[in-house]
Structures are given as C-alpha cells and as structure tokens.
N, C-alpha and C positions, 0 to 999 in steps of 0.2 A: 277759944273760935275753932271749929274743924271746918279743914279743908273739905270744898265741895268735889266730888268725884265725877269725873267726865265719863259718860255709858259710852263705849266705843263698840260698836258693833265686828265680827270678824270680819266677815265678805262684804265686799262692798265695791264700787266703781273705782276708775282711775282719780276721777276728780274726789271723791268718798277720801281714798287712801293720801292724795296728795292734803288735803284741808286737814286730816286727822278723824274724821268720823265714822272710819275704816280701818282695821288691822292690813290686810292685806287683799289682792284682786279674787277673781275666780282662778287666776290662772298662778297664784301665791306671788305675784309681783307687791313687793313692801317698797315703803317713801323710797328708802336706798334703790332701787330699781327703776324711779321713773323719773323722767325731768322733764322740761319745757324746749319744744322746737322753737326755729326762729316765728315761724304762724304765732306759738303762744299755745299750742294744742299739749296736750299730755301726753308725751310717747314714752315706750320702753328706750333705756340708755342703750340696752346691749343689741337690739335691734337697729336703732338709728343709725350706732357706729358701724357695724355691720353693711346697713344699705349705705353709709357714706362710701365705705372702702370697696365694696361692690360699684358703686355709681363711679369710684376714680379711674377704676380697670376697664370699663364697658364704655365711659366716655369718649374714647382714643378713636372705637369702630363707628358710631353713631355720625350721621350727618350732621351738619349744622345746624342749627336753628336758621328759619327765615324771619329775614327782615320784616320790620311793617310795611305793608302795602304789595308785598309778594315776595320785593328782593331783585328781582329781575326787571321789573318794569323801570322803562327810562321814563324822564318828566315830558309831561307834553299830553294832547289830547288823544285818548283811545282809538276803536276804530272807525273808520268813516262813515260803514254803512251804520253803523248803529243808533244815531239818530236822524241821519238826516232822509236816509230809505224810507221811515216811517213817517216823516213829516209831508215827505212828498208824493207820497200814493195819499195821503190823506187829502190835500189841496187837487189831486188829480180828478180824484174822485169827487169832489166838491163840483169844480168846475162843469163835470161831464152832466150834472143835474139838470 
C-alpha cells in the first residue's frame, strides 16, 4: 500500500499556510512565523509582539478611554429645553387656529 502524497503549493494565503495547503505566504512567512491572536485571526507573531511592546510604551501617554454613556454625565434628566419647548410650541400653535 502506497502512501498518498498531499500536493502543497508553494505560495498561498496565511490561512492556507496555517492549514497546510501552502508552504509560505508571498512575504515568505511560514507556519512557524504565524499564530492566532485573541480574536482568532492569523497574524505574524513577530509583528504582534512588536505591536504589544509599542502599546506598553505608549499607553501611559494616551487619554483614558471614556466610560459607557460619556463618562461625565451625572444621573438625572437631560437639558430641560430639549423635550418641553418643542411640545409647548406645538400646543400653542394648535390653540391659535
């Protein structure tokens, strides 16, 4: 019984390289150079490590992210004129007719 040889193309996408149907990408990244990030995307390990190091250095100089809902708003109703003035003007125009 002969072993079936799997045909592998030389250049392919990152997905093809990770799944074994290509040897390397157009930028010569092999399976050893690629990995998965937290989102499940196939990324270059070298580039992702470098980006993580850059982020650690730069994050101290960045503004903190806003909290959900703007972060500065206090609890309670919004501006008083937003909803009341519109309804007043409509009711006044109806009574004048």
